[in-house]
Every structure is written in C-alpha cells, then in structure tokens.
N, C-alpha and C positions, 0 to 999 in steps of 0.2 A: 504493500500500500504505499503509494507516495503522497507526500503532502501531510502526512501524520493525522491527529485525531482531531479534525477541524469542527466536528459537531459533538465533540465529546464521546463517541462510540468508536471502537478500534474496527468494527465491522462495515460501518456505512461511511465512508470517507467523501461527504459531500458536504460543501460550505452552505450556509443558508440559502443563497440565490439558486444553487442547483436544487435544493431539496423543494424550494417554493416553485421552480420551474416544472418540475415533476408532478408536484400536486396540482398545479394549473393544468397540465395536459390530461390528468384523469379526473379533473372537477372535483377536487377535495380540497377543503378548507385547511386541514390539518393531517399530520401523520396519524394521530389517534383515531381519526375518522376513518382510517382503513381498517380498523380492526375492532370486532364486536366481542370484547371481553367482559363477561358479567363482573360486577363490582365484587362479588364474593371470592373470586379467584385472582383478582387483579393484584400484581405486587406492588406493595406500597412503600418499598425500600427498605424493610425491616423483615428479616426471616423468622424473628421470634425465637431463635436459638440462643440459649446463654453460653457464653464462653465456658469450656472446660479443658482441664487438663487431660493429657492421655489417659491417666490414671483414672480418672474421675469417668471420662467416656467409657473405659472398658468395663467399669462397675455398673454404669447405668444400662448399656447395652446387655450385660449378663442378667441384670434385673428383669428388663424386658422380656429377653428370650425364656427366662425362667418362669415367666407367667403363662407360656404355651402348655396346653394341655400335654400330659405324657400318654399317649394312646398307641396301641399296637393296631397298626392299621391292616384291615382285611378289604381294603378298597380297591376298584379295579375301573371297569367301564372306560377303557381307553388309555388309562394310566397304571403302567405296570411295573413292578420292581422285581429284579432278580439279583442275587449276589454279584456285585461287581469285583473281580479280584484286584488286588493292590497292584499288580503288573500293570494294569491299565492307567492308574494314575502315574506310577512311576515313569512309564514311557511317554505318555501324553504330555506330561508337564516339564519335559525336557525343553529348554530354551529355543530350540530351533524350531520346535513345534508350537509352543504356547505364544511365541511372539510373531508366528507368521499370520498373515491376512490372506488375501487372494494370491494365488499361486501365478501371477503374471509373468514372472522371469523365471522360465523353467532352468536356466543355467545354474541357479542358485537355490533351487526347491525341488531337486529331484526326488529326495526321500519323501517329502510330503506327497508328490505328485503320485509317487508310486504306491503310496499308501491309499489315496483315493482309487488309483487304478485297481488295487485289489478290492477295496470295498465294492466298486462297480462289479466286478468279476464275481464276488460272492453272491451279490444279488441277482446276477444274470443267471448263475448255477441254481439258486434257490427257486426262481422264478421260471426258468426254462424260456424266458424271452430273450431277446437279442441285444438291447440297449438298456443301460440304467444310468441315471445321472448321479451327481455327488452333491447336490445343494438344493435344499428344499427346507421350508420352515418346519412342516409337521404334517400329520396325516391329513387335516382338514384342508390344508391349502394345496396339498397334493392332489385332493379330489377336485378342488377348484379348478386345477390346471388341467386336470383330464378331461373335464367338462368342456372347458374351452378348447382343447385339442380336438375333441369330437366334432365341435362346431367347425372347425377349420378344415377336417380332413374327410367329413362325411359325403359321399359322393352326390346324396340327393339332399334336399331341404329337410330339415327336421329341427324341432325347437324343445323337445322334452328331454329332460334328465330325469330318470326314474331312480328312486331310492326307497329302500325299505322303510315301512312305517315306524319301526323300532330303532331308526337311526338316532344316535344320541342329538339333542337338540342343538347344542353347541356346534358340532360338525355341520348340522344341516344349516345352521345360521352362516357360517362361514361360506358354504358352497353358495348359498343364496346371494350372499354379498359379493362374491367372485363373478357370478354370472350376471349381476345387475349392470345394465346398460348393454347387454348383448341380447340376442333374441332368443335366448333359453329361459324356460319355466322349469321349476323344481317340483315334480310330482311325486307323491307316495304310492307304493303299491302295497298290496296286504301280505302279511305272514302268516303262517300257520304253526302253532306250537313252537315258536321262536325262530323258524326257519321260513324260507321262501314258500309262499303258496303260489305252486307252479301254474295251476289253472288259472288263478287270478291274475297272474303276471301275464300269462299268454293272453287274457282278455285285455290287459291294459296296454300292451306294446303294440305299436302300429307302425305305419310309414312315417309318422311325425316324430319317432324316438330317435334322438340322437345318441344316447348312452343309457345303459342299464347298469346300475352300481349294486353290487352284493358284497357282504362281509363275511370272512371266514377265518377265525371264529366271528359269531354274531356279537352285536352289542350285549346281549343277554348270557354270552359264554358259550352257546351251542355251537356244534360243528355242524356247518351246512353240508346238506347230503345231496343237494339238486344242482350242483354248479354245472355239470354237463348239459343238463335240460336247460338252463339258464343261458348257456352258451349258444345252443342251438336256437334258442327262440331269438335272442338278439341278432345272430347271424342270418336267419330267415327274414328279419325285419331290417337288414341292413343298418343296424346300430351296433355301436362299439360296446362291448363287454368289458366294464371295469371291476376288478376285484380287490377289496382292502383286506390285508392281512399284516403281518410282521415277520421277520426273520426266523424267530424260535418258531413259531407256528408253521412257516413255510418248510421248516426241516423235515416235518412229520406229515404234514397234510398233502392233499392233492397238489401237484405243481399246477401253476395257474395256466401255463401253456398246454398242459394237457387236457384241460376242460375248455379250450377256446378263448380264453381271455387275451384281450388286446392290449390292456394297461393294468398295472399292478400298482396300488398305492398304499399307504400305511405309514407306522410309525417305526423305524429303524432302532429308536434309542431304547428299545427294550433291551438292548445289550449296550453296555458301556456307560450308562448314566442310571442313577437311581430314579425312583419316580419323583418328579418334581411338580407334577399337576399344572404344567405350563410350557415348560421347556421341552423341546422335543427333537426329532430329526425325520423329516418326511422322506420316505423313499418314493421313487418313481421308475418304473421300468415299463418298457413297451415293445412292441415289433419293429424290426429294423424299418420297415417302410415309413414309420412316423419319425426317423431319425432327426430330420430337420425341424420337427415340430417339438422336440423336447425342450421344456424349458430349463432354465439354469445353465448349468456347465457340465461337459463331458471331458474326461481325462483320456487321452490316447496314447498307445505305445507306437514309437517310431526307431529310427537310427540316427545318430549323429553323424558328424563330418567324418568320424573315424570308424563308422560302422559298429559302433557301440549301442546298446539298447538305451533309449531315452524316453522320457515321458514328457508331454506337454498337454495344456488345455487346447484340445483339437476343437472344440465347437462350442461356442457360447453365443446363444441365440436370444440374448437380453438386450433391451433397448439401450443399455450403457454402452454396448460393443457394436452395435449395427444399426442401420437406418431404421426408425421407428416403425415405418410401414412393413419392415421386414421381421421385426421382433416378434417372438412368440408371447413374451411375457416381459413385465418390469420387475421380476422378481430379483432383488438386490442383496439378499442376505448371503451370508458365507458361513455355512454350517460345516465346514471343512473339517474344524477342530473335533466336532461333534461325530462327524463320520469316521474320523481317525479313532476315536475311542471305540465305536462300534466295530471297526475291523479289528482291532486290537484284540476285543474281547471275543469275537468270533474265531479268530486265529487261535487265542489261548484254548478255547474250548476244542477246537477241531470238529471235523465232520461227525464223529462218534459221540463227543461230548454234547454237541448241539442237539442231536437226536436224543441223547438221554435227558437232558434237559427237557425237551418238548414231551417226552413221555411222562416225565414226572407232572408236566402241567395237565395230563389227562388223569394221571392217578390220584392226586391230590385232592382235586375237587371231587372227584367221585367218592373217595373214602370220606372226605368231611361231610359231605352231603348225606351219606349213609348214616353218619353219626348223629347227624342233627335230626334226622328223619325219625329217630328211635324217640325224640323228646315229644310228649304230649303238647300238642297246639302248635307244632311245627310240621311241614310237609316239605321235604327237599329231595331232589330237585323239583321244580314245578314241570319242567320240560322232560318227556321222556326220551331223552337223548344222549349222546356223548357230548361232554363239556371240555372246554380248554380254559384253565386258569381259574374260572368263576362259574357261578350259577346262581338261580334267583330260587329262593325259598317261600312259601306262604306260611303266614303266622295268623293264627285266630286272633291275637291281639292286634290292635292298630300297628302299622309297621313303625310310625314315628315313636310310639312309646317304646316299642322294642329298641329301636336306635338309641333313643336317649338313655334307657336303662343300661343298655350295653356300654355306651360311652362313660357312665357313672361307674362301670366296672372295669374301665380301661380299654375299650376295645371300640374301633370305627368300622361301620359297615354302612352300605348305601340302603336307604329307603326309596323304592322305585314306584310303589304303588301303595294304595291304602292298606293292604294286607300282604304285601311283597317287599322281602329285602334281598339285596345281592351281596353275595360274599365272595372275596376273591382270595385264592391262596396259591403262593408260589414257594420256592425254595427259600425266599427271604423272610417269610413269617409262619413257615410250617412248625417251627418250634413252639408255637404259642397255640397250636390247634386245639390240643386238650383242654386248654384253658378257656379258650373261645367257647367250646361245648359246654363245659361246666358253668359258664355265664349265661348261655342261652337257657340251660335248665333253670337257673334262678329266675331270669325274666319272662319267660315265654308263658 
C-alpha cells in the first residue's frame, strides 16, 4: 500500500476526496450507509474483555471448560468416532505438513501431494469408481456438488433431485441451499422400515429426475438392501445415481460401482479425526466420464525431467483457477491436512484392519440392541434389518424423558421421535456399553 494510512485504515488507502468520489458514484451519503448492521451487533470500540495475565487466562478457560457435562456419548446420525492412533497425530503434525496450505508448488510439496494421491487411490479402490478428489468440506456440501454435477452432465432436461424422507434435516438444508438459484428442486421419496421403498421410488422417478440419492448405511443406521434396484431405476430414467457412505462402511458393504452408482459422496473423516460435530472431510468420487466436472482438486502422478515419479495438482476446476464460465464450483477450502490424517489412519489399519473395524461396526450395534431389547419398556432395534454403528430403539416412556434421565446418569443419546431414541456404538465407546444398559434399566 503506497501512501500510508490516509484515512486511518491500513486496508482502505483512500483519502477523503477519493472516498467521497466513490460514494457519489454509487449514490450513498456515507460509508456507513453501505452496510446494514443491527445496533445489537455493531462494534462500539470496546470488546468488553478485561485484561488478564496468561496465568489468569488459563485459570479462566479451565473453569469454563470444567462447566461442560462429562458425558459418555452414544451419539451418531452422521458424526462418528473411531479410535485414532497416536501415529496420526505424530505424523500429521510434522512441520512440513502442518504449515502447508494448497500444494501450488509441486517441487517443494512432493510428500504432501503423494499423500493426497494415496488418499484418492484409497477412495477409488473402496468405491470402484475411476476418479476421487481430495478437497471437499463435508458430506452435505459433497451432496450439493453432486446435484450440480448432475444438472451439468445430464443429457436431457431434468430438475428434480430425489432424497430419502429420512435424510437428516441439516444435510437436506445444505443441499437446498446449494441448488438455490439453479433449476433444481429437492423432492423426498418414501422409505419402508428404514430403507428405500422401491415401489414408491419407481413411481416417483420420471424423466424430470436429474439425481437419485441413497445412503448406505442410512440415517437410521440400517444397511440398505436395494441398491442394485435403485441403480436400475435411475439408469432407466437417465438420472444419475448418487450413493452416500464413508470409508469404513465401504470396506465391507457393496461397492458403489457394482450397484450402478455414478457418484459417491460422504464423510471421510470417520478415519483420522474424532467426532467434532461440525468439522469433517467430504469425499467425492465419480465415473471417469465426469472427470472435468469434478469440483475441487485432483492430484495426479507424472514424471519429472529426470524420468522420476512426480506428483502435481493436475486438475483444478475451481473459479479461482480458471475462467468463471468454465468453473464447476467456487469451493475454495483446503481440506488437505484432514485428508492427510484420513490417509494415515487408513494406511495404519491396512485392508484387513479396515474390514475388521467395519465388522465390529455391525457386531457392536447388534449386541447392544439385543441387550436393550431385554429391558421392559424398550424394543430394539425398531427396524428388522442389519445395522451399521447405530440403531433406533422404541421406548414406552417419552423419548425426551429417557434422554434427559440418561443424561443425568452420564450418557448422551439422540431422541429422534416421540418414542424413539437412536444409539450409536463404535470401538470408541464400546467399553461403556454395559453401563449404558444398566442406565437404561434404571430410566426405562
């Protein structure tokens, strides 16, 4: 900035005459007139934070954090926790990884680029699809990008995106926000006993359908049994078939490519991160014919001038890198470090370890549901199906009362209906399963 702080701001280097000329051009009397900020949130020049020493600040933060409830969580519904080995922290927090942003300069970021290439390769192997990217926000925005991709590539007109009626409200809201401004409408289709109602879906899908979205496992924890039929219905109506899942589930369940999926989305941070109920890593994989429509970035392998294997960002279809009219998306996040942690965790588990973990995710909810089902006033699971990580249980007592009483006993579960609670169990909380059952006996 030349000229210094002529108006008192280091970011707006304009003298009063220049500022007034710009205001005149837009027909405003003052800079304040350009902004509509409610008085209740306007900055008045005082943060209201008293000065403290470092020691006083640490004590204050410890006091504040100490007010949190000390609960053992059996929460799921899109946010899952598995044990993250210390190796993930030790490697991912090396300075060459933790200080790296986007790998624009391949000559100095070969290690990071190789990790991202391995991450993409793992997703390709798990999904059976040809292409996976390495930079998405979370599962919800990945679904939004899949809907926009369907609008771009579908050979005939179509403006409906079909989602299951049991789709989490938060995920549906993000999808609706993503397609706002396009010609797409989000429409729900019926489910039956937690899974797709194939007959109802067949009646719902028509020539105006651009995308059919199914989750496996479902929001209610059931393993979807009708994926091949869904794929056939979507294909017969020239609609794209999008499947939502995650790397752990994909290691055991049907490969998306084998049931006709065109796009796979989901949350890859089930590996590498503890449950954070917000922070995630969206996975996105698709068929090779949609290569140039993939949002975000793709890392590719090539050779350098000395014929050595080298890695680089080979495709970046973001508005930041190419002309706006050619961009697939304006997604600008860099989730590379989270993808790094996911890749490290997956490599640490190995193929057999990943399958073992997935099998535990079937066994643990089965056994816990059986134990809860012996309690008077509880029926578990509600759905007569196989489950993955979580299940819904019916309670004779109001669900909210059950949840509140369990919280008083030190446990957190979801209330999903007036008389339904949802319980999630993984290797991270299985040690507390017996105590949860005992608490249910007390409150049910």
